[in-house]
TORKEFI-949359 format. One line per 3 residues: number of its first residue (from 1); for each residue x, y, z of N, C-alpha, C, CB. Coordinates in nm, 4 decimals, m for minus. Glycine has a CB too. Example, Ala and Ser with C-alpha at 12.3 -4.5 7.8 and 13.67 -1.06 7.14 Angstrom:
<recs>
1) 1.3190/m0.5690/0.7800/1.2300/m0.4500/0.7800/1.3200/m0.3300/0.7800/1.1308/m0.4473/0.9046  1.2850/m0.2250/0.7080/1.3670/m0.1060/0.7140/1.2900/0.0030/0.7870/1.4084/m0.0598/0.5725 .
</recs>
This chain:
<recs>
1) m0.9315/0.4527/m0.6773/m0.8637/0.3753/m0.7448/m0.8550/0.2809/m0.8000/m0.8177/0.3639/m0.7199  m0.8109/0.2966/m0.9573/m0.8625/0.2114/m1.0239/m0.7931/0.0588/m1.0342/m0.8753/0.2755/m1.1364  m0.8662/m0.0752/m0.9987/m0.8264/m0.2662/m0.9770/m0.7879/m0.2855/m1.1422/m1.0109/m0.4075/m0.9138 .
4) m0.6376/m0.3450/m1.1573/m0.6757/m0.4629/m1.1794/m0.6891/m0.5767/m1.1428/m0.6502/m0.4782/m1.2279  m0.8313/m0.6161/m1.2243/m0.9249/m0.7702/m1.1232/m0.8848/m0.8825/m1.1881/m1.1242/m0.7852/m1.1278  m0.8176/m0.8673/m1.2764/m0.8067/m1.0434/m1.3465/m0.7213/m1.0884/m1.1703/m0.6474/m1.0730/m1.5666 .
7) m0.7530/m1.2100/m1.1855/m0.7221/m1.3092/m1.1017/m0.7879/m1.2645/m0.9649/m0.5681/m1.3329/m1.0980  m0.8591/m1.1202/m0.9435/m0.8772/m1.0694/m0.8003/m0.9894/m1.1484/m0.7583/m0.9052/m0.9087/m0.7831  m0.9844/m1.2179/m0.6542/m1.1087/m1.2747/m0.5454/m1.1833/m1.1888/m0.4112/m1.0401/m1.4034/m0.4692 .
10) m1.0858/m1.0763/m0.3915/m1.1037/m1.0012/m0.2694/m1.1443/m0.9155/m0.2789/m1.0268/m0.9749/m0.2039  m1.2447/m0.8502/m0.2772/m1.2653/m0.6981/m0.2802/m1.1402/m0.5996/m0.2186/m1.4010/m0.6702/m0.1926  m1.1828/m0.4997/m0.2846/m1.0554/m0.3973/m0.2149/m1.1014/m0.3943/m0.0429/m1.0596/m0.1945/m0.2980 .
13) m1.2681/m0.3414/m0.0436/m1.2718/m0.2718/0.0615/m1.2828/m0.4006/0.1917/m1.3997/m0.1587/0.0436  m1.2657/m0.5625/0.1430/m1.2476/m0.6108/0.2458/m1.1220/m0.6619/0.2968/m1.3214/m0.6806/0.2466  m1.0300/m0.6091/0.2123/m0.8726/m0.6487/0.1888/m0.8179/m0.4891/0.3101/m0.8065/m0.6386/m0.0493 .
16) m0.9071/m0.4403/0.2931/m0.8231/m0.2633/0.4237/m0.9037/m0.3536/0.5717/m0.9532/0.0200/0.3789  m1.0034/m0.4244/0.5474/m1.0630/m0.3913/0.6679/m0.9500/m0.5542/0.7300/m1.2842/m0.3852/0.6679  m0.9614/m0.6281/0.6376/m0.8031/m0.7566/0.6454/m0.7786/m0.7222/0.6851/m0.6951/m0.8127/0.5783 .
19) m0.6083/m0.5944/0.6245/m0.5164/m0.5454/0.6374/m0.5555/m0.4952/0.8288/m0.4939/m0.4392/0.5031  m0.6666/m0.3853/0.8532/m0.6825/m0.3288/0.9781/m0.6359/m0.4542/1.0605/m0.8352/m0.2706/1.0081  m0.7424/m0.5709/1.0831/m0.8074/m0.7082/1.1264/m0.5670/m0.7594/1.1606/m0.9598/m0.8321/0.9208 .
22) m0.5293/m0.7128/1.0806/m0.3597/m0.7383/1.0965/m0.3263/m0.6692/1.1744/m0.2634/m0.7162/0.9901  m0.3112/m0.5828/1.2247/m0.2581/m0.4191/1.3158/m0.3021/m0.5406/1.4056/m0.3544/m0.2094/1.3146  m0.3914/m0.5305/1.4367/m0.4703/m0.6114/1.5836/m0.4230/m0.7012/1.6117/m0.6043/m0.6623/1.5882 .
25) m0.4115/m0.7942/1.5083/m0.4126/m0.9550/1.5177/m0.2493/m0.9662/1.5853/m0.4389/m1.0498/1.3334  m0.1768/m0.8631/1.5325/m0.0528/m0.8540/1.5676/0.0217/m0.7862/1.7053/m0.0161/m0.8013/1.4681  m0.0424/m0.7093/1.7678/m0.0727/m0.6560/1.8437/m0.0901/m0.7155/1.9614/m0.1432/m0.6066/1.8073 .
28) m0.2532/m0.7921/1.9460/m0.2640/m0.9141/2.0554/m0.1823/m1.0471/2.0510/m0.4022/m0.9633/2.0533  m0.0902/m1.0494/1.9973/m0.0687/m1.1665/1.9636/0.0670/m1.1140/2.1038/m0.0444/m1.2172/1.7694  0.0650/m1.0388/2.0755/0.2263/m0.9468/2.1844/0.2068/m0.9624/2.3191/0.2464/m0.7471/2.1776 .
31) 0.0684/m0.9233/2.3059/0.0081/m0.8889/2.4495/m0.0262/m1.0365/2.5418/m0.1496/m0.7932/2.4225  m0.0297/m1.1968/2.4371/m0.0589/m1.2985/2.5168/m0.1987/m1.3587/2.4789/m0.0503/m1.2524/2.6550  m0.2649/m1.2647/2.3652/m0.3955/m1.3604/2.3370/m0.3881/m1.4447/2.2485/m0.5093/m1.3005/2.3005 .
34) m0.4798/m1.6207/2.2786/m0.4356/m1.6250/2.1732/m0.5543/m1.6654/2.0718/m0.3239/m1.7047/2.1815  m0.6587/m1.6782/2.1647/m0.8125/m1.6375/2.0767/m0.8749/m1.5257/2.0526/m0.9177/m1.6853/2.1253  m0.9560/m1.4791/1.9628/m1.0181/m1.3999/1.9754/m1.1713/m1.4079/1.8585/m0.9173/m1.2971/1.9721 .
37) m1.2597/m1.3536/1.9631/m1.3977/m1.4194/1.8858/m1.4187/m1.2399/1.7909/m1.5821/m1.4869/2.0456  m1.5447/m1.2920/1.7377/m1.5766/m1.1970/1.5566/m1.6549/m1.0090/1.6368/m1.7952/m1.3422/1.4019  m1.7115/m1.1010/1.7169/m1.7319/m0.9846/1.7923/m1.6759/m0.8826/1.9088/m1.8082/m1.0121/1.8224 .
40) m1.5623/m0.9652/1.9090/m1.4524/m0.8934/1.9537/m1.3870/m0.7683/1.8656/m1.3558/m0.9938/1.9738  m1.3597/m0.8893/1.7436/m1.2750/m0.8643/1.6760/m1.3807/m0.7028/1.6002/m1.2224/m1.0165/1.5835  m1.4371/m0.6974/1.5729/m1.6276/m0.5751/1.5842/m1.5189/m0.5121/1.6528/m1.8394/m0.6230/1.7009 .
43) m1.5798/m0.5007/1.7660/m1.5646/m0.3784/1.8694/m1.3823/m0.3040/1.8656/m1.6070/m0.4594/2.0536  m1.3184/m0.3914/1.8483/m1.2174/m0.3287/1.7553/m1.1753/m0.2335/1.6728/m1.2043/m0.3703/1.7064  m1.2587/m0.2237/1.6180/m1.2531/m0.2087/1.4540/m1.3229/m0.1275/1.3903/m1.2842/m0.3127/1.3866 .
46) m1.4752/m0.1562/1.4999/m1.6380/m0.0159/1.4935/m1.6494/m0.1012/1.3421/m1.5974/0.2530/1.4817  m1.6501/m0.2638/1.3573/m1.7466/m0.2931/1.2113/m1.8636/m0.3946/1.2765/m1.6406/m0.3911/1.0560  m1.9656/m0.3886/1.2293/m2.0472/m0.5049/1.2232/m1.9610/m0.6497/1.2720/m2.1018/m0.5128/1.0661 .
49) m2.0273/m0.7293/1.4162/m1.9597/m0.8787/1.3318/m2.0128/m0.9802/1.2097/m1.9489/m0.9829/1.4362  m2.1243/m0.9217/1.1968/m2.1569/m1.0248/1.0614/m2.0864/m0.9831/0.9249/m2.3284/m1.0242/1.0237  m2.0465/m0.8618/0.9139/m1.9085/m0.8297/0.8249/m1.7528/m0.8751/0.8767/m1.9005/m0.6644/0.8120 .
52) m1.6907/m0.8564/1.0031/m1.5861/m0.9510/1.0478/m1.5866/m1.0451/0.9728/m1.5923/m0.9994/1.1715  m1.6983/m1.1586/0.9797/m1.6937/m1.3035/0.9670/m1.7318/m1.3467/0.8496/m1.7665/m1.3685/1.0566  m1.7703/m1.2359/0.7560/m1.7892/m1.2471/0.6109/m1.6766/m1.2042/0.5272/m1.9024/m1.1722/0.5711 .
55) m1.5661/m1.1309/0.5940/m1.4405/m1.1218/0.5681/m1.3309/m1.1874/0.5897/m1.4197/m1.0488/0.5956  m1.3675/m1.2811/0.6878/m1.2485/m1.3717/0.6979/m1.3020/m1.5254/0.6358/m1.1938/m1.3799/0.8720  m1.4038/m1.5119/0.6181/m1.4667/m1.6086/0.5088/m1.4028/m1.5823/0.3858/m1.6231/m1.5920/0.4869 .
58) m1.3949/m1.5144/0.3772/m1.2695/m1.4566/0.2151/m1.2148/m1.4839/0.2741/m1.2219/m1.3143/0.1296  m1.1238/m1.5056/0.3154/m1.0124/m1.5736/0.3111/m1.0028/m1.7692/0.3528/m0.9329/m1.4792/0.4093  m1.1041/m1.7934/0.3630/m1.1466/m1.9100/0.3815/m1.0809/m1.9781/0.4923/m1.1383/m1.9739/0.2705 .
61) m1.1487/m1.8986/0.5838/m1.0476/m1.9349/0.8053/m1.2426/m1.9759/0.8376/m0.9309/m1.6625/0.9790  m1.1891/m2.0577/0.9027/m1.2518/m2.1037/1.0042/m1.2275/m2.1525/1.1224/m1.2977/m2.1610/0.9736  m1.3168/m2.0439/1.2403/m1.2988/m2.0007/1.3676/m1.3211/m2.1297/1.4949/m1.4042/m1.8764/1.3790 .
64) m1.3417/m2.1490/1.5960/m1.3031/m2.2658/1.6297/m1.4700/m2.2605/1.7157/m1.1313/m2.2829/1.7148  m1.6313/m2.2654/1.7038/m1.6932/m2.2247/1.8258/m1.6889/m2.2468/1.9266/m1.7703/m2.2290/1.8337  m1.6173/m2.3326/1.9788/m1.6124/m2.2788/2.1266/m1.5109/m2.1565/2.1840/m1.5773/m2.4002/2.2080 .
67) m1.4266/m2.0984/2.0816/m1.2869/m2.0284/2.1767/m1.3164/m1.9357/2.0150/m1.0743/m2.1540/2.2307  m1.3357/m1.9174/1.9729/m1.3177/m1.8129/1.8141/m1.2036/m1.8517/1.7513/m1.2951/m1.6335/1.8314  m1.1511/m1.7412/1.6585/m1.0566/m1.7608/1.5826/m0.9196/m1.7699/1.6991/m1.0597/m1.6423/1.4658 .
70) m0.8230/m1.8673/1.6469/m0.6657/m1.8429/1.7110/m0.6023/m1.7662/1.6438/m0.5724/m1.9558/1.7223  m0.5669/m1.6176/1.7135/m0.5425/m1.5090/1.6719/m0.4071/m1.5482/1.5555/m0.5186/m1.4098/1.8025  m0.3026/m1.6720/1.5926/m0.1773/m1.6607/1.5190/m0.2512/m1.7130/1.3769/m0.0343/m1.7616/1.5873 .
73) m0.3313/m1.8143/1.3906/m0.3481/m1.8857/1.2829/m0.4542/m1.7337/1.1706/m0.4424/m2.0639/1.3415  m0.5246/m1.6669/1.1989/m0.5378/m1.6362/1.1198/m0.4735/m1.4835/1.0992/m0.6467/m1.6700/1.1093  m0.3670/m1.3993/1.1307/m0.2822/m1.4083/1.0986/m0.1712/m1.4025/0.9710/m0.3019/m1.4588/1.1405 .
76) m0.1912/m1.5369/1.0119/m0.1311/m1.6708/0.9182/m0.1887/m1.6448/0.8220/m0.1549/m1.8260/0.9528  m0.2723/m1.6574/0.8119/m0.4080/m1.6859/0.6588/m0.4209/m1.5318/0.6159/m0.6227/m1.7629/0.7191  m0.4000/m1.4099/0.6764/m0.4083/m1.3023/0.6452/m0.3150/m1.2439/0.5486/m0.4136/m1.2511/0.7410 .
79) m0.2039/m1.3107/0.5966/m0.0135/m1.2629/0.5523/m0.0248/m1.3422/0.4517/0.1492/m1.3072/0.6663  m0.0621/m1.4515/0.4146/m0.0487/m1.5911/0.3142/m0.1644/m1.5777/0.2162/m0.0661/m1.7531/0.4033  m0.2905/m1.5273/0.2296/m0.4009/m1.5001/0.1248/m0.3675/m1.3307/0.0842/m0.5787/m1.5297/0.2016 .
82) m0.3240/m1.2794/0.1096/m0.3223/m1.1110/0.0658/m0.1552/m1.1709/0.0017/m0.3335/m0.9410/0.2403  m0.0834/m1.2228/0.0672/0.0852/m1.2012/0.0347/0.1590/m1.1296/0.0684/0.1232/m1.1805/m0.0631  0.1538/m1.1231/0.2285/0.2149/m0.9751/0.2864/0.3294/m1.0558/0.3332/0.1203/m0.8694/0.4215 .
85) 0.3431/m1.1236/0.3219/0.5521/m1.1819/0.3111/0.6654/m1.1189/0.2036/0.5691/m1.3729/0.2480  0.5849/m1.1858/0.1013/0.6997/m1.0374/0.0045/0.7920/m0.9743/m0.0139/0.6954/m0.9476/m0.0029  0.8643/m0.9499/m0.0245/0.9385/m0.8466/0.0208/0.8889/m0.7382/m0.1791/1.1565/m0.9199/0.0778 .
88) 0.8805/m0.6334/m0.1748/0.8597/m0.5416/m0.2180/1.0043/m0.4483/m0.2826/0.7807/m0.4956/m0.1189  1.0018/m0.4775/m0.4219/1.1321/m0.3082/m0.3755/1.0259/m0.1343/m0.4694/1.4032/m0.3486/m0.5353  1.1076/m0.1246/m0.4134/0.9860/0.0065/m0.4405/1.0788/0.1497/m0.4622/0.8608/0.0336/m0.2718 .
91) 1.0251/0.2629/m0.5871/1.1134/0.3523/m0.6266/0.9811/0.4616/m0.5675/1.1790/0.3439/m0.8061  1.1008/0.5911/m0.5478/0.9862/0.7265/m0.4863/1.0717/0.7747/m0.6294/1.0051/0.8424/m0.2742  0.9777/0.8484/m0.7152/0.9590/0.9303/m0.8257/0.9347/1.1094/m0.7939/0.8309/0.8608/m0.8978 .
94) 1.0636/1.1510/m0.7992/1.0243/1.3083/m0.7155/1.0572/1.3192/m0.5497/0.8375/1.3375/m0.7250  1.1662/1.3727/m0.5544/1.2811/1.4010/m0.4161/1.2454/1.5163/m0.3489/1.4474/1.4285/m0.4570  1.1180/1.5802/m0.3520/1.1332/1.6670/m0.2862/1.0963/1.6959/m0.1589/1.1085/1.7261/m0.3389 .
97) 1.0285/1.7571/m0.1197/1.0112/1.7919/0.0200/0.9171/1.6457/0.0516/0.9268/1.9642/0.0484  0.7932/1.6330/0.0108/0.7401/1.5189/0.0075/0.7770/1.3432/0.0239/0.7041/1.5447/m0.0821  0.8538/1.3263/m0.0937/0.9151/1.2340/m0.1559/1.0609/1.2509/m0.0271/0.9341/1.2713/m0.3452 .
100) 1.1061/1.3292/m0.0132/1.1651/1.3244/0.1009/1.1327/1.2051/0.2264/1.1403/1.4510/0.1397  1.0166/1.3276/0.2457/0.9089/1.2381/0.3852/0.8880/1.1244/0.3871/0.7675/1.2646/0.4030  0.8570/1.0153/0.2181/0.7721/0.8863/0.2276/0.9021/0.8479/0.2324/0.6551/0.8242/0.1137 .
103) 1.0436/0.8806/0.1963/1.1370/0.7487/0.1780/1.1947/0.7556/0.3219/1.2687/0.7544/0.0417  1.2115/0.8528/0.3797/1.1795/0.8628/0.5651/1.1269/0.7940/0.6390/1.1112/0.9487/0.6146  0.9820/0.8174/0.5903/0.9095/0.7159/0.7020/0.9424/0.4729/0.6110/0.6386/0.8066/0.6926 .
106) 0.9755/0.5008/0.5590/0.9811/0.3398/0.5346/1.1348/0.3370/0.5991/0.9620/0.2738/0.3417  1.2397/0.4382/0.5569/1.3337/0.3663/0.6232/1.3395/0.3619/0.7872/1.4511/0.4155/0.5722  1.2097/0.4609/0.8521/1.1980/0.4154/0.9747/1.0994/0.3205/1.0781/1.2042/0.5042/1.0082 .
109) 1.0387/0.2796/0.9822/0.9197/0.1746/0.9968/0.9346/0.0951/0.8619/0.7547/0.2503/1.0138  0.9877/m0.0385/0.9841/1.0753/m0.1992/0.9091/0.9322/m0.1751/0.8450/1.1318/m0.3988/1.0228  0.9146/m0.2016/0.7607/0.8203/m0.3303/0.6502/0.8590/m0.4383/0.5392/0.7320/m0.2590/0.5591 .
112) 0.8296/m0.4603/0.4963/0.8217/m0.5569/0.3302/0.8771/m0.4714/0.1901/0.6257/m0.5978/0.2843  0.8087/m0.3451/0.2652/0.8438/m0.2289/0.1092/0.9899/m0.1549/0.1721/0.6749/m0.0572/0.0704  1.0529/m0.2195/0.0464/1.2220/m0.1598/0.0378/1.2528/m0.0713/m0.0926/1.3423/m0.3007/0.0270 .
115) 1.2375/0.0177/m0.0166/1.3114/0.2465/m0.1467/1.4515/0.1252/m0.1835/1.4185/0.5325/0.0383  1.4621/0.1051/m0.2939/1.5599/0.0995/m0.3729/1.5904/0.1921/m0.4563/1.5536/0.0128/m0.4266  1.5394/0.2934/m0.5340/1.6193/0.4282/m0.5410/1.5168/0.5213/m0.5732/1.7418/0.4352/m0.6514 .
118) 1.5376/0.6243/m0.5348/1.4845/0.7813/m0.6301/1.5315/0.8483/m0.6847/1.4417/0.8771/m0.5910  1.3789/0.8894/m0.7751/1.4688/0.9716/m0.8908/1.4126/1.1259/m0.9102/1.4555/0.8869/m1.0539  1.4957/1.1351/m0.9123/1.4394/1.3523/m1.0055/1.5539/1.3384/m1.0989/1.4712/1.5759/m0.8676 .
121) 1.5154/1.4748/m1.1626/1.5445/1.5370/m1.2237/1.6628/1.6723/m1.2099/1.4438/1.5436/m1.2461  1.6762/1.6975/m1.0694/1.7601/1.7445/m1.0264/1.8320/1.6837/m0.9585/1.7350/1.8193/m0.9892  1.8657/1.5598/m0.9764/1.9706/1.5492/m0.8326/2.0700/1.6513/m0.7835/2.0651/1.4348/m0.8461 .
124) 2.2101/1.7035/m0.8510/2.2528/1.7999/m0.8045/2.2292/1.8899/m0.6239/2.2129/1.8571/m0.9113  2.1008/1.8877/m0.6753/2.0526/1.9702/m0.5185/2.0236/1.8349/m0.4608/1.8896/2.1005/m0.5125  2.0242/1.7922/m0.4611/2.0286/1.6640/m0.3112/2.1418/1.6089/m0.2738/1.9498/1.5230/m0.3295 .
127) 2.1470/1.5983/m0.1406/2.2314/1.6321/m0.0759/2.2926/1.4723/m0.0657/2.1841/1.7197/0.0460  2.1894/1.3816/0.0037/2.2187/1.2252/0.0037/2.1602/1.1717/m0.1201/2.1542/1.1440/0.1332  2.3254/1.1274/m0.1984/2.2949/1.0449/m0.2941/2.3024/0.9407/m0.3425/2.3083/1.0671/m0.3445 .
130) 2.3267/0.8497/m0.1823/2.2513/0.7092/m0.2294/2.1295/0.6417/m0.2905/2.2428/0.6593/m0.1532  2.1579/0.5498/m0.3379/2.0088/0.5284/m0.4304/1.9613/0.6188/m0.4872/1.8941/0.4910/m0.3677  2.0259/0.7623/m0.5777/1.9518/0.8519/m0.6156/1.9629/0.8394/m0.7194/1.9606/0.9569/m0.5807 .
133) 1.8585/0.8849/m0.8460/1.9301/0.8424/m0.9640/1.8328/0.9696/m1.0650/1.9111/0.6404/m1.0054  1.8767/1.0572/m1.1794/1.8183/1.1272/m1.2828/1.6986/1.0362/m1.3286/1.9234/1.1596/m1.3965  1.5385/1.1182/m1.3586/1.4386/1.0882/m1.4087/1.4650/1.0362/m1.5473/1.3587/1.1877/m1.3972 .
136) 1.5663/1.0390/m1.5938/1.6012/0.9860/m1.7689/1.6735/0.8157/m1.7345/1.7664/1.1288/m1.8747  1.7192/0.8119/m1.6224/1.7389/0.6544/m1.6304/1.5830/0.6231/m1.5177/1.9393/0.5876/m1.5492  1.5518/0.6112/m1.5504/1.4392/0.5819/m1.4808/1.3824/0.4442/m1.5094/1.3452/0.6814/m1.5065 .
139) 1.3517/0.3831/m1.6864/1.2977/0.2527/m1.7098/1.4343/0.1350/m1.7121/1.2075/0.2615/m1.8628  1.5572/0.2111/m1.6985/1.6471/0.1239/m1.6926/1.6769/0.0341/m1.5375/1.7578/0.2033/m1.7413  1.6657/0.1640/m1.4442/1.6343/0.1536/m1.3426/1.5418/0.0331/m1.2456/1.6009/0.2499/m1.3538 .
142) 1.4094/0.0942/m1.2949/1.3551/0.0073/m1.3323/1.3351/m0.1241/m1.3355/1.3620/0.0256/m1.3834  1.3826/m0.1930/m1.4568/1.4310/m0.3172/m1.4662/1.5378/m0.3665/m1.4597/1.4082/m0.3534/m1.5385  1.7050/m0.2878/m1.4356/1.7764/m0.3438/m1.3165/1.7641/m0.4581/m1.1791/1.7890/m0.2482/m1.2716 .
145) 1.6658/m0.2798/m1.0904/1.6439/m0.3246/m0.9292/1.5315/m0.4203/m0.9216/1.6042/m0.1936/m0.8246  1.4443/m0.4452/m1.0434/1.3040/m0.5376/m1.0572/1.2076/m0.4481/m0.9540/1.3249/m0.7306/m0.9956  1.2284/m0.3001/m0.9725/1.0863/m0.2324/m0.8846/1.0426/m0.3131/m0.9561/1.0161/m0.0687/m0.8800 .
148) 0.8495/m0.2845/m0.8642/0.7618/m0.3289/m0.9106/0.5954/m0.2529/m0.8846/0.7881/m0.4534/m0.8691  0.6630/m0.1404/m0.7500/0.5480/m0.0647/m0.7034/0.6579/0.1087/m0.7048/0.4708/m0.1444/m0.5115  0.5782/0.1908/m0.7302/0.6114/0.3857/m0.7076/0.5805/0.4421/m0.6638/0.6047/0.4786/m0.7644 .
151) 0.6022/0.5208/m0.5955/0.5617/0.6584/m0.5599/0.6193/0.7533/m0.6111/0.5683/0.6854/m0.4435  0.4525/0.7867/m0.6613/0.5076/0.9173/m0.7397/0.4716/1.0595/m0.6794/0.4475/0.9176/m0.8899  0.5328/1.1459/m0.6533/0.5367/1.2475/m0.5726/0.6088/1.3537/m0.6304/0.5841/1.2125/m0.4553 .
154) 0.6028/1.3676/m0.7513/0.6508/1.5347/m0.8388/0.4997/1.6049/m0.8954/0.7791/1.4990/m1.0245  0.5594/1.7374/m0.9203/0.4499/1.7828/m0.9811/0.4072/1.7951/m1.0159/0.4157/1.8089/m1.0003  0.2612/1.8722/m1.0298/0.0849/1.7621/m1.1721/0.1471/1.7844/m1.3160/m0.1596/1.8867/m1.1922 .
157) 0.2142/1.8770/m1.3436/0.2675/1.8964/m1.4586/0.3800/1.7770/m1.5446/0.3268/2.0206/m1.4277  0.4368/1.6972/m1.4633/0.5101/1.5899/m1.4663/0.4185/1.4594/m1.4480/0.6150/1.6057/m1.3649  0.3276/1.4460/m1.4296/0.2844/1.3601/m1.3522/0.2472/1.2411/m1.4688/0.1677/1.4218/m1.2564 .
160) 0.1757/1.3057/m1.5510/0.1544/1.2360/m1.6819/0.2654/1.1918/m1.7928/0.0711/1.3187/m1.7470  0.3463/1.2261/m1.7611/0.5074/1.2194/m1.8533/0.5466/1.0857/m1.8254/0.6505/1.3351/m1.7967  0.5218/1.1378/m1.6756/0.6138/1.0163/m1.5969/0.5757/0.8144/m1.6781/0.5366/1.0303/m1.3729 .
163) 0.4204/0.8718/m1.6235/0.3169/0.8088/m1.6186/0.3470/0.7167/m1.7357/0.1961/0.8925/m1.6191  0.3557/0.8092/m1.8704/0.3758/0.7083/m1.9879/0.5012/0.6490/m1.9667/0.3724/0.7715/m2.1329  0.6241/0.6716/m1.9008/0.7279/0.6318/m1.9201/0.7131/0.4616/m1.8449/0.8316/0.7452/m1.8654 .
166) 0.6747/0.5400/m1.7165/0.6109/0.3469/m1.6403/0.5318/0.2612/m1.7531/0.4524/0.3607/m1.4788  0.4595/0.2981/m1.8015/0.3825/0.2550/m1.8704/0.4751/0.1275/m1.9648/0.3162/0.3789/m1.9389  0.5856/0.2193/m1.9880/0.7331/0.1250/m2.0780/0.7674/m0.0244/m1.9804/0.9305/0.2540/m2.0723 .
169) 0.7393/m0.0046/m1.8747/0.8160/m0.1218/m1.7440/0.7469/m0.2195/m1.7072/0.8476/m0.0664/m1.5987  0.7684/m0.2252/m1.5995/0.7371/m0.3910/m1.5858/0.6311/m0.3539/m1.4050/0.9543/m0.5297/m1.5665  0.6370/m0.2220/m1.4082/0.5532/m0.1884/m1.2673/0.4059/m0.2197/m1.2419/0.5545/m0.0439/m1.2451 .
172) 0.4027/m0.2897/m1.1568/0.2439/m0.3052/m1.1372/0.1654/m0.1867/m1.0181/0.2203/m0.4793/m1.0739  0.1993/m0.0710/m0.9826/0.1441/m0.0516/m0.8840/0.2086/0.0977/m0.8527/0.1601/m0.1685/m0.7896  0.1422/0.1777/m0.8414/0.2095/0.3544/m0.8392/0.0561/0.4153/m0.7598/0.2497/0.4550/m1.0629 .
175) 0.1580/0.4273/m0.6232/0.1250/0.5476/m0.5549/0.0953/0.6706/m0.5816/0.1900/0.5663/m0.4989  m0.0034/0.7841/m0.5958/m0.0223/0.9297/m0.6798/m0.0419/0.9325/m0.6250/m0.0703/0.9952/m0.7735  0.0756/1.0923/m0.5450/0.0309/1.1740/m0.4804/0.0379/1.2937/m0.5568/0.0833/1.1729/m0.3678 .
178) 0.0126/1.3365/m0.6230/m0.0849/1.4584/m0.7587/m0.2184/1.3672/m0.7461/m0.0048/1.4642/m0.9892  m0.2475/1.5533/m0.8019/m0.4238/1.5478/m0.8378/m0.4800/1.5255/m0.9573/m0.4927/1.6679/m0.8147  m0.3586/1.4738/m1.0169/m0.3871/1.4213/m1.1780/m0.3877/1.3289/m1.1899/m0.3198/1.4428/m1.2781 .
181) m0.5517/1.2195/m1.2290/m0.5610/1.1242/m1.2293/m0.4552/1.0300/m1.4465/m0.7441/1.1330/m1.1759  m0.4178/0.8691/m1.3633/m0.2874/0.9106/m1.5223/m0.3840/0.8495/m1.6048/m0.0845/0.8150/m1.5450  m0.3421/0.8524/m1.6961/m0.3888/0.7180/m1.8130/m0.2203/0.6241/m1.8464/m0.4686/0.8163/m2.0189 .
184) m0.2990/0.4794/m1.8112/m0.1756/0.3846/m1.7463/m0.2235/0.2485/m1.8278/m0.1762/0.3637/m1.5410  m0.1766/0.1628/m1.8641/m0.1643/0.0927/m1.9332/m0.2769/0.0030/m1.7917/m0.0025/0.0663/m1.9965  m0.3485/m0.1144/m1.8130/m0.4886/m0.1817/m1.7923/m0.3835/m0.2824/m1.6454/m0.5794/m0.2981/m1.9834 .
187) m0.2446/m0.2823/m1.7462/m0.1751/m0.3892/m1.6051/m0.1096/m0.3350/m1.4928/m0.0565/m0.4875/m1.6484  m0.1232/m0.2208/m1.4992/m0.0677/m0.1043/m1.3835/m0.2019/m0.0620/m1.2805/m0.0052/0.0627/m1.4783  m0.2291/m0.0591/m1.1588/m0.3106/m0.0030/m1.0717/m0.2490/0.1078/m1.0040/m0.3561/m0.0945/m0.9860 .
190) m0.3359/0.1784/m1.0031/m0.3235/0.3647/m0.9301/m0.4195/0.3966/m0.8619/m0.3251/0.4990/m1.0320  m0.3147/0.4214/m0.7463/m0.4071/0.4602/m0.5924/m0.4093/0.5572/m0.6109/m0.3672/0.4416/m0.4433  m0.4839/0.6636/m0.5869/m0.4038/0.8512/m0.5322/m0.4742/0.9175/m0.4380/m0.4021/0.9885/m0.6601 .
193) m0.3892/0.9640/m0.4072/m0.3746/1.0325/m0.2187/m0.4342/1.1911/m0.2931/m0.1302/1.0449/m0.1086  m0.4974/1.2307/m0.2606/m0.4715/1.4399/m0.2509/m0.5461/1.4366/m0.1305/m0.5634/1.5829/m0.4008  m0.3995/1.4629/m0.0284/m0.4273/1.5348/0.0919/m0.5449/1.6596/0.0569/m0.2774/1.5963/0.1501 .
196) m0.5669/1.7640/m0.0083/m0.6426/1.8671/m0.0416/m0.7939/1.7946/m0.0137/m0.6064/1.9231/m0.1984  m0.7923/1.7305/m0.1080/m0.9311/1.6667/m0.1425/m1.0158/1.5786/m0.0512/m0.9125/1.5873/m0.2512  m0.9333/1.4889/0.0494/m0.9736/1.4375/0.1488/m1.0049/1.5207/0.3044/m0.8848/1.3449/0.1501 .
199) m0.9360/1.6603/0.3377/m0.9763/1.7182/0.4013/m1.0963/1.8549/0.3193/m0.8561/1.7409/0.4734  m1.1027/1.8396/0.1773/m1.2558/1.9408/0.1816/m1.3741/1.8494/0.2739/m1.3357/1.9684/m0.0171  m1.3634/1.6623/0.1621/m1.3822/1.5971/0.2209/m1.4348/1.5797/0.3840/m1.3084/1.5697/0.1842 .
202) m1.3753/1.5901/0.4597/m1.3893/1.5979/0.6318/m1.4449/1.6955/0.6198/m1.2687/1.6065/0.7415  m1.4447/1.7916/0.6132/m1.5000/1.8898/0.6430/m1.6510/1.9102/0.6091/m1.4268/1.9716/0.5984  m1.7063/1.8583/0.4848/m1.7984/1.8695/0.4334/m1.8680/1.7392/0.5764/m1.7835/1.8487/0.2523 .
205) m1.7917/1.6588/0.5375/m1.8658/1.5730/0.6229/m1.9013/1.5983/0.8052/m1.7849/1.4495/0.6016  m1.8678/1.6644/0.8168/m1.8075/1.7054/0.9447/m1.9318/1.8172/0.9873/m1.6328/1.7760/0.9254  m1.9991/1.8497/0.9078/m2.1149/1.9185/0.8696/m2.2938/1.9188/0.8635/m2.0816/1.9217/0.7796 .
</recs>
C-alpha cells in the first residue's frame, strides 16, 4: 500500500489492529461486557499485551487501573480517531463478476460505505441499470456524487488508463483489485489486493 503520510500520526499496521479491536469491542458490547483488560484483548487478537497497550496509547486512551478499559468508551475513541462514523461515497469501476460481487457485498453488509455509482464500458450488457454509468462519464459523476473512494476491478490492461482519469478527480483512495501497480498523484492512496499473489505467499509460508 502506498500511503499519503501528510498529517498521519497512526501507523498503518496499528490502524489494522485498531480495526480488529473495534470489531471485537462491538461484539463484547452486545454481550454486555462493560470492561476489558489489555491481556484479554491480546488473547482475543493473538497479539502481545504490550502491543495492545501501545496501540491504545496511540489513540490517547487511558484505562482504569482497577477495571481495565471501558468497552464503550474505547470503541467510541477508535471510531473518533479513525473517523469511522463518516459516510463515504464509493464508486465501483468495472462491473464484471468481481465488481458485481463487491457491489452486492456492500448491499448485504451494512456499513458506512455507500455504493453510489457503478461504471463500465459495456453498460448494455448489464441487467441492473440502477446507479450504472458509462466509463466515459467517470470524471463528471465522481464530481457530481462526491465520490471519494473507488474500487477498481477492470481488466489489467485498462487499469492505468482508468487511474490516469482518476488523477483528474478529487478521489482520495483506490482499492485496486488488479495486479498492476498504478501511477497516481501523491494525494491518492492505493491499496492493491492481488488474490493470486496472496495465495502464492500463503502456499510458500505453509511449507
